[in-house]
C-alpha positions in Angstrom: 112.7 88.5 138.6 110.6 86.2 136.4 107.9 86.2 139.0 107.8 90.0 139.1 107.5 90.2 135.3 104.8 87.6 135.3 102.8 89.5 138.0 103.2 92.8 136.1 102.1 91.1 132.8 99.0 89.6 134.5 98.1 92.9 136.0 98.5 94.6 132.7 96.2 92.1 131.0 93.6 92.4 133.7 93.5 96.1 133.9 93.7 96.7 130.2 95.4 99.5 128.4 93.2 102.2 127.1 94.7 104.4 124.4 94.1 108.1 124.8 94.7 110.1 121.6 95.5 113.7 121.5 92.8 116.0 119.9 95.0 116.5 116.8 95.2 112.9 115.9 95.3 111.9 112.2 93.2 109.4 110.4 95.1 107.0 108.0 92.8 105.1 105.7 94.3 102.2 103.7 92.2 101.7 100.5 91.8 98.2 99.1 93.9 97.4 96.0 90.8 96.2 94.2 87.2 97.1 95.1 84.9 94.1 95.0 81.8 96.2 95.8 81.1 94.3 99.0 80.7 95.7 102.4 82.8 94.3 105.3 81.5 94.6 108.9 84.4 96.2 110.6 83.1 96.9 114.1 79.9 96.1 116.0 78.5 96.7 119.4 75.0 96.2 120.9 73.5 99.1 119.0 75.6 100.0 116.0 77.9 98.6 113.3 80.5 100.1 111.2 81.0 98.8 107.6 83.8 99.5 105.2 83.7 99.5 101.4 86.9 99.3 99.3 88.9 100.1 102.5 91.2 97.6 104.2 91.9 99.5 107.5 91.5 102.8 109.3 94.2 103.8 111.8 94.1 106.7 114.2 97.6 108.2 114.9 99.0 110.9 117.1 102.6 111.7 118.1 102.8 108.8 120.6 100.8 105.9 119.2 98.8 104.3 116.4 95.6 102.3 117.0 93.2 100.6 114.6 89.8 102.3 114.7 88.0 99.0 115.5 90.3 98.5 118.6 89.9 102.1 119.6 86.1 101.8 119.5 86.2 98.8 121.9 87.6 100.9 124.7 85.1 101.5 127.5 85.2 105.3 127.4 85.1 105.8 123.6 81.8 107.0 122.0 81.3 105.7 118.4 79.2 108.7 117.3 81.7 111.2 118.6 84.6 109.3 117.0 82.8 109.1 113.7 82.1 112.9 113.8 85.8 113.5 114.4 86.7 111.2 111.5 84.2 113.1 109.2 85.8 116.4 110.2 89.4 115.1 109.8 88.9 113.1 106.5 86.3 115.1 104.7 86.8 118.6 106.1 84.1 121.2 105.7 80.9 119.6 104.2 77.7 121.4 103.5 74.4 121.2 101.7 75.4 124.1 99.5 78.4 122.5 97.8 76.7 119.0 97.5 79.0 117.3 99.9 76.2 116.6 102.4 72.8 115.1 101.8 70.3 114.8 104.6 67.2 112.5 104.7 64.0 113.0 106.5 64.0 109.5 108.0 65.2 110.7 111.3 68.5 112.1 110.4 70.5 109.8 108.1 73.2 111.6 106.2 75.6 111.0 103.3 78.9 112.9 103.4 81.0 112.8 100.3 84.3 114.7 99.7 88.0 114.0 99.3 87.4 110.6 97.6 85.4 109.2 100.5 81.8 108.7 101.4 80.5 108.3 104.9 76.9 107.3 105.5 75.5 107.8 109.0 72.1 106.2 109.6 69.5 107.5 112.0 66.2 105.8 111.1 62.8 105.4 112.8 63.7 101.7 113.2 66.8 102.7 115.3 69.3 101.8 112.7 72.4 103.9 113.6 75.0 102.1 111.5 77.9 103.8 109.8 79.3 103.1 106.3 82.8 104.4 105.4 83.5 103.9 101.6 85.8 105.1 98.9 84.4 106.8 95.8 85.2 103.5 94.0 82.3 102.0 95.9 79.2 102.5 93.8 76.1 103.9 95.6 73.0 104.5 93.6 72.3 108.2 92.9 73.2 109.2 96.4 70.3 107.2 97.7 70.1 105.2 100.9 69.0 102.2 98.9 71.0 99.2 100.3 72.0 101.2 103.4 70.5 102.0 106.8 68.0 99.1 106.4 66.5 100.4 103.2 66.2 98.0 100.2 
């Protein structure tokens, strides 16, 4: 019996266990107790990084499972941009230029979304910076500018 369990365990480790979430999953954000105004690199792949500001963790939850966002993004069939778009929709809801919750930049497509106590910056610069910043409103950004983000000083 021990050999069977050992073989099953080894197969499980080798094949991995991708988590598939239902479309109606929820996003649970745990804010930091005290905001130190420092960005923390939360996730990175060959092309993009995700930074958090004043946030300790982000968990995706459906009826069957919970998974940390950074672990979810490491799965082979998960697209970071699609996942971030879903998080924007689920956490911020309807954002638009008209109500000031969306600011677009002519650098290639960088955007600042801000609503419901959160700010999400998606970079799309001519220098191929496609990083993402997820912040609480406690994190100070200068006059809704990209200064300090997306490779801009």
